[in-house]
C-alpha positions in Angstrom: 42.3 7.9 0.4 40.0 9.9 -1.9 38.2 12.9 -0.4 34.4 13.3 -0.5 32.0 15.9 0.5 29.9 14.5 3.4 27.4 17.3 2.9 26.6 16.0 -0.6 26.1 12.5 0.7 24.0 13.5 3.7 22.1 16.0 1.6 20.6 13.0 -0.3 19.8 11.3 3.1 18.0 14.5 4.2 15.8 14.5 1.1 15.0 10.8 1.2 12.0 9.1 2.9 13.0 6.7 5.6 12.9 3.0 4.6 10.5 0.9 6.8 12.5 -2.2 5.9 9.5 -4.3 5.0 9.7 -6.7 2.2 7.0 -7.5 -0.4 4.6 -10.4 0.0 6.0 -13.6 -1.5 4.1 -16.6 -2.8 2.6 -18.7 -0.1 -0.2 -18.8 2.5 0.0 -16.1 5.1 -1.9 -14.6 8.1 -1.2 -10.9 8.8 -2.2 -8.2 11.2 -2.7 -4.9 9.5 -0.5 -2.2 10.9 -1.2 0.8 8.7 -2.8 1.7 5.4 -1.5 4.6 3.4 -2.1 6.4 0.1 1.2 8.0 -1.0 2.6 9.5 -4.2 5.5 7.8 -5.9 8.9 9.3 -5.0 9.8 9.5 -8.7 6.5 10.5 -10.3 4.2 12.4 -7.9 1.3 12.0 -10.4 1.2 8.2 -9.5 -0.4 7.2 -6.2 0.2 4.0 -4.3 -2.2 2.3 -1.9 0.1 0.7 0.7 -0.7 -1.8 3.3 1.9 -2.4 6.0 1.5 -5.8 7.6 2.9 -7.9 10.5 3.3 -11.6 9.8 1.4 -13.9 12.3 2.0 -17.1 10.4 3.2 -18.2 7.0 3.8 -21.3 4.9 7.2 -19.7 4.2 10.1 -20.3 6.5 11.7 -17.0 5.5 8.8 -15.1 6.9 8.8 -15.6 10.7 6.2 -14.4 13.1 6.6 -10.7 13.7 8.3 -10.0 10.4 6.9 -7.1 8.3 5.6 -7.1 4.8 4.1 -4.5 2.5 1.5 -4.8 -0.2 1.6 -2.0 -2.7 -1.0 -1.2 -5.4 -0.2 1.3 -8.2 -3.5 3.2 -8.4 -2.5 4.6 -11.8 -3.1 1.1 -13.3 -6.8 1.6 -13.8 -7.3 -1.9 -15.1 -6.1 -3.6 -11.9 -5.5 -1.0 -9.1 -9.1 -0.3 -8.1 -10.2 -3.9 -8.3 -7.2 -5.1 -6.2 -8.0 -2.5 -3.5 -11.7 -3.4 -3.5 -10.8 -7.1 -3.0 -8.6 -6.1 -0.1 -11.2 -3.9 1.5 -13.8 -6.7 1.3 -11.4 -8.8 3.5 -11.7 -6.3 6.4 -14.8 -7.9 7.8 -16.7 -11.2 7.6 -19.7 -9.9 5.6 -18.4 -7.0 3.5 -19.7 -7.1 -0.1 -18.5 -5.3 -3.2 -21.4 -2.8 -3.1 -20.5 -1.9 0.6 -17.2 -0.3 -0.4 -17.4 3.4 -1.0 -14.8 6.1 -1.7 -15.6 7.5 1.8 -14.8 4.2 3.4 -11.5 3.9 1.6 -10.7 7.5 2.5 -11.2 6.6 6.2 -8.9 3.6 5.8 -5.9 5.7 4.8 -6.8 8.5 7.3 -5.1 9.4 10.6 -7.4 7.2 12.7 -6.4 4.0 10.9 -9.6 2.0 11.6 -8.2 -1.2 10.0 -5.2 -1.4 12.4 -5.2 -4.8 14.1 -7.6 -6.5 11.7 -6.3 -10.0 10.9 -6.4 -11.1 7.3 -5.3 -14.2 5.4 -3.5 -13.9 2.1 -3.0 -16.5 -0.5 -0.2 -15.3 -2.8 1.1 -16.9 -6.0 3.3 -15.8 -8.9 2.1 -15.1 -12.4 3.8 -13.9 -15.5 2.8 -10.4 -16.7 2.0 -9.6 -20.4 5.6 -8.4 -20.7 7.0 -11.6 -19.3 8.0 -10.4 -15.9 7.1 -12.2 -12.6 4.4 -10.7 -10.5 2.9 -11.8 -7.1 -0.9 -11.9 -7.2 -2.8 -12.1 -3.9 -6.2 -13.0 -2.7 -7.3 -11.6 0.6 -9.8 -13.0 3.1 -11.0 -11.9 6.5 -9.4 -14.0 9.3 -10.3 -12.4 12.6 -10.4 -9.2 14.4 -9.1 -7.0 17.0 -11.5 -4.5 15.7 -13.5 -4.2 12.5 -14.4 -0.9 10.8 -18.2 -0.2 10.9 -18.7 1.2 7.4 -22.4 1.9 7.8 -22.5 3.6 11.2 -19.7 6.1 11.1 
């Protein structure tokens, strides 16, 4: 049996971020409850920020996504042509009457903050696969408000 240094192996574990185990959203029609919204730097390139939404599946057209399973939606905010508009579309789905002009940077900052005002909001997601300009598959999503456990009040906070 070959010998190995456990300190080297576990040193990498010590430096790593824990995996939440969530999978990405796949093509289909889904209903999710929002669990958490984060803004985090990339583990490889800290100049890149990711807007991350952690979701619990309530129902799905996919048999491989049972009730209670978790999914993540991740937006690379360094992609200026798509990141901001994708986040705005998501933010508009957090209530029944939120319009584009209602979304401000202060609102978005609250969403990723410690209080997590969007936790528990129910959203629907229609997801489909497209081909990127480089020929790679990419899952595009459209968000809509579905229901609420609570809805952030952007104008009175």
